[in-house]
C-alpha positions as CSV (number, residue, x, y, z in Angstrom):
1,M,75.7,31.1,96.7
2,W,76.8,28.7,99.4
3,G,74.0,29.9,101.6
4,K,71.5,29.1,98.9
5,V,72.9,25.6,98.5
6,A,72.7,25.1,102.3
7,R,69.0,26.2,102.3
8,M,68.3,23.9,99.4
9,R,69.9,21.0,101.3
10,R,68.0,21.7,104.4
11,S,64.8,22.0,102.5
12,F,65.5,18.6,100.8
13,Y,66.3,16.8,104.0
14,W,63.3,18.3,105.8
15,R,61.0,17.1,102.9
16,W,62.8,13.7,102.9
17,L,62.1,13.1,106.6
18,K,58.6,14.6,106.4
19,T,57.7,12.3,103.4
20,A,59.2,9.2,105.2
21,F,57.2,9.8,108.4
22,T,54.0,11.1,107.0
23,H,53.5,9.1,103.8
24,S,50.3,7.1,103.7
25,L,50.4,3.4,104.7
26,G,51.7,1.1,102.0
27,P,52.8,-2.5,101.5
28,V,55.8,-2.1,103.9
29,D,53.6,-1.1,106.8
30,L,51.1,-3.9,105.9
31,W,53.7,-6.6,105.8
32,T,55.4,-5.4,109.0
33,G,52.0,-5.4,110.8
34,L,51.3,-8.9,109.5
35,V,54.7,-10.2,110.7
36,V,54.1,-8.8,114.2
37,S,50.6,-10.4,114.2
38,I,52.0,-13.7,113.1
39,F,54.4,-13.7,116.1
40,G,51.5,-13.0,118.4
41,I,49.4,-15.8,117.0
42,V,52.3,-18.3,117.2
43,D,53.0,-17.3,120.8
44,H,49.3,-17.8,121.6
45,F,49.1,-21.3,120.1
46,L,52.7,-22.4,121.0
47,P,53.4,-20.8,124.3
48,Q,56.3,-23.2,124.8
49,A,58.2,-21.4,122.1
50,H,58.4,-18.4,124.4
51,I,58.6,-16.0,121.5
52,M,56.9,-13.0,123.0
53,T,58.3,-13.5,126.5
54,L,61.9,-13.8,125.3
55,Y,61.9,-11.5,122.3
56,G,58.6,-9.6,122.7
57,W,60.3,-6.3,123.5
58,M,62.6,-6.6,120.5
59,I,59.8,-7.2,117.9
60,P,58.1,-3.8,117.9
61,V,61.5,-2.1,118.1
62,F,62.9,-3.9,115.1
63,A,59.6,-3.6,113.3
64,L,59.6,0.1,113.7
65,A,63.2,0.4,112.7
66,A,62.6,-1.7,109.7
67,V,59.6,0.3,108.7
68,M,61.4,3.6,109.0
69,L,64.5,2.4,107.2
70,V,62.4,1.2,104.3
71,R,60.4,4.5,104.4
72,L,63.6,6.5,104.3
73,I,64.9,4.5,101.3
74,L,61.5,4.9,99.5
75,A,61.0,8.6,100.4
76,P,63.1,10.0,97.4
77,Y,61.0,7.9,95.0
78,W,57.8,9.1,96.6
79,M,59.1,12.7,96.3
80,W,59.9,12.2,92.7
81,R,56.5,10.7,92.0
82,E,54.8,13.7,93.7
83,D,56.9,16.1,91.6
84,Q,56.1,14.2,88.5
85,Q,52.4,14.2,89.2
86,S,52.6,18.0,89.9
87,R,54.5,18.5,86.7
88,N,51.9,16.5,84.7
89,R,49.1,18.6,86.2
90,L,50.9,21.8,85.3
91,D,51.6,20.5,81.7
92,A,47.9,19.7,81.4
93,I,46.9,23.1,82.6
94,A,49.4,24.8,80.2
95,A,48.1,22.7,77.3
96,I,44.6,23.9,78.0
97,S,45.4,27.5,78.7
98,A,48.0,28.0,75.9
99,P,45.4,28.3,73.1
100,L,43.3,30.6,75.2
101,L,46.3,32.8,76.0
102,A,47.3,32.9,72.4
103,R,43.8,33.9,71.3
104,K,43.7,36.6,74.0
105,Q,47.1,37.9,72.9
106,K,46.0,38.0,69.3
107,A,42.8,39.8,70.3
108,Q,44.9,42.4,72.1
109,T,47.1,42.9,69.1
110,S,44.0,43.3,67.0
111,V,42.6,45.9,69.3
112,Q,45.9,47.9,69.2
113,G,46.1,47.6,65.4
114,F,42.5,48.6,64.7
115,E,42.8,51.6,67.1
116,R,46.0,52.7,65.2
117,L,44.2,52.4,61.8
118,I,41.1,54.2,63.0
119,E,43.3,57.0,64.3
120,A,45.0,57.2,61.0
121,S,41.7,57.3,59.2
122,W,40.6,60.3,61.4
123,A,43.8,62.1,60.4
124,L,43.1,61.5,56.7
125,R,39.5,62.7,57.0
126,R,40.7,65.9,58.8
127,A,43.6,66.6,56.4
128,T,43.4,69.9,54.5
129,V,43.2,69.5,50.7
130,T,42.9,72.7,48.7
131,N,44.4,72.0,45.3
132,E,45.3,69.2,42.9
133,A,48.8,68.7,44.3
134,D,47.4,68.3,47.8
135,Y,44.9,65.8,46.6
136,K,47.5,63.7,44.8
137,A,49.6,63.5,48.0
138,W,46.5,62.9,50.1
139,R,45.3,60.1,47.8
140,L,48.7,58.4,48.0
141,R,48.4,58.3,51.8
142,Y,44.8,57.1,51.5
143,L,45.7,54.2,49.2
144,E,48.6,53.2,51.5
145,W,46.3,53.3,54.5
146,F,43.6,51.3,52.6
147,S,46.1,48.6,51.6
148,E,47.5,48.3,55.1
149,A,44.0,48.2,56.7
150,A,42.9,45.5,54.2
151,D,46.0,43.3,54.9
152,F,45.4,43.8,58.7
153,V,41.8,42.7,58.4
154,E,42.8,39.6,56.4
155,E,45.4,38.6,59.1
156,H,43.3,39.4,62.2
157,V,39.7,38.7,61.1
158,S,39.3,36.6,58.0
159,H,39.9,36.4,54.2
160,I,36.2,36.9,53.6
161,A,36.2,40.1,55.7
162,A,39.2,41.3,53.8
163,L,37.5,40.7,50.5
164,H,34.5,42.7,51.7
165,F,36.8,45.5,53.0
166,R,38.6,45.7,49.6
167,R,35.3,45.9,47.7
168,L,35.3,49.5,46.3
169,P,34.0,51.3,43.2
170,N,36.6,52.2,40.6
171,I,38.4,55.4,41.4
172,S,37.8,58.0,38.8
173,V,40.4,60.1,37.1
174,V,41.5,63.2,39.0
175,S,39.6,66.2,37.8
176,P,40.8,69.8,38.1
177,F,39.8,71.7,41.3
178,A,37.1,74.2,40.9
179,T,35.8,75.3,44.3
180,G,38.6,74.2,46.6
181,I,37.8,70.4,46.6
182,N,36.9,68.1,43.8
183,N,34.4,65.3,43.4
184,N,37.1,62.6,43.6
185,H,38.2,63.8,47.0
186,R,34.6,63.8,48.3
187,M,34.1,60.3,46.9
188,D,37.3,59.1,48.7
189,I,36.3,60.7,51.9
190,S,32.9,58.9,51.7
191,R,34.7,55.6,51.1
192,L,37.1,56.3,53.9
193,A,34.2,57.0,56.3
194,D,32.6,53.7,55.3
195,K,35.8,51.7,55.9
196,H,36.3,53.6,59.1
197,D,32.9,52.3,60.4
198,E,33.8,48.8,59.3
199,L,37.1,49.0,61.3
200,E,35.1,50.3,64.3
201,R,32.9,47.1,64.1
202,H,36.0,44.9,63.9
203,L,37.5,46.8,66.9
204,A,34.4,46.3,69.0
205,F,34.5,42.5,68.3
206,A,38.2,42.3,69.1
207,K,37.6,44.1,72.4
208,D,34.8,41.6,73.3
209,T,37.3,38.7,72.8
210,A,40.3,40.4,74.4
């Protein structure tokens, strides 16, 4: 822990010094340069003042010291401003990318859901139904699948698409089995195949947007 704190301190001090020495010229550097220039002009027109001869060596030293002192004082503010600008850029990028990411995640969820429903529809179509009891149990699974699929379409596609998915002819009364499978079962299998194809289309669209 203390090693991490020491590394953070070294990193901060290094950035502080780097910012102080490498930051672009600003008002401090400008005014310091103007002061030095004014001393030179005064010495040129008033040589009897002996400004540059008596204090010439001190002017650049004090000017440099003053500049670096002010730069060291202002460096933390410059560092904070750079961090704030970086944070604002990241926030702007996040604000732009968040809806896209959410849309992509929703599309991926749609792909997984449609694949699961399609797999379940294949299982229903391949299920063995040989008598009336089998058909009643199968039809219960079919109606549960159909309700779940319609709700999923409404949530992940649109209300209009869900209305279209739910549009089915009235289911007729179960008739006794005659030759191993009745007309109701064949009708339900036909409806199931139609809704299976509809889910396949929704799946293809979800994959395009994922």
